[in-house]
N, C-alpha and C positions, 0 to 999 in steps of 0.2 A: 343364202335364204332369200328367195325372191318375195317371199310373203311379206317383207317389211317394206318393200317397194310398193306391193299391192296395197297395203295399209296406208302409207303416205298418200297414195293417190285417192283412196276412198275418204280419208280425213279431209285432205284438200276439197274433193268434190261434196263434202258433206254428206257423205254415206256412211253415217257412222255405225249402223248395223253392220252393214259389210265390213268396215274396219275390224270390228270385233271378229266375224267369221273368218277373215283371211288368216289371222294369228293362231286361230284355235288348234289346228292340227300340230303346228310347229310347237307351241306351248305343250300340248299334250306329250309329244315326242321328248321335249327337252326335260320336262318334269320327272320322267320315268328315269333319267340317268344320273347319277349322283355327280358326274363330271359337269353336267350342263344345268343342275338345279337352280342356280343363281341366275343363269340367263333366263330360265323358264319364269322366274318371278319378275323380271323385266318385262317379258310378254304379258304375264297376268297383269301387271300394272298398266301398260298400254291398252290391253283389252277393256280394263275397266274404265280407263279414260274416255275412250270412245263410246262404251256403253252408256257412260253418265251422260254423255252430250245427247246420245239418242232418247234417253229417258227425259231430259230436259225438254227436248222438241217434241216429245209426246205428253207434255205438261204434267209429267211426274216428278216434280220438283223436289220433294223429300227423297224420293229414290235416288234421284240424280246426285244429290249431294253426298248420300251415304256411299255410292258406288264410287264418286271421285275421291272420298277419303282412302279408298283401297289403292286408287292410283297415288295418293300422296305418300302411302305407306311403302311403296317400292321404288319411288322416284329417285332415291339416294343411291340405288344400284344403278341407275343409268349414268351417273357420273363416275362410278368405280372403273370403267374400262375393262370390264373382265371378260370380254369377247371380241371377236374381230368385227362384230357388227356395232360397236359403240358410237360411231358417228351417226351412223342412221337412226339408232335409238334416239340420240340428243336431238337430231332433226324432227323425230317423230313427237318429242317431248315439247320442243317449241312450237310445234304445229298444234298440239292439243291445248298448250296455253293461249295461243291466239284465239282457237275456238272458245275456249272457256271464257275470255273476255267479251266475246261476242254474244254467247248465249247463256252463260250463267251468271 
């Protein structure tokens, strides 16, 4: 899944809307398959983490914190190592946390 690498780059470059966009197609595919439903929730969390940062940068503070809560809801799945991309997901989590400290 190349999209997680694109997500990492987008978030590193503080292109938070792009971070959301690059994961969306994979999220849609994964959520429609019962075998990958849990992984789709990880992507949903990462998408929401990036979206929260985008909202904060747009001055929409209340919405940013509401959306960040969705990231927090799915965060425990990142540590569950339920898929082959677990290390990349952990890297994404760490990066989102770093950006959270800067902007939120």
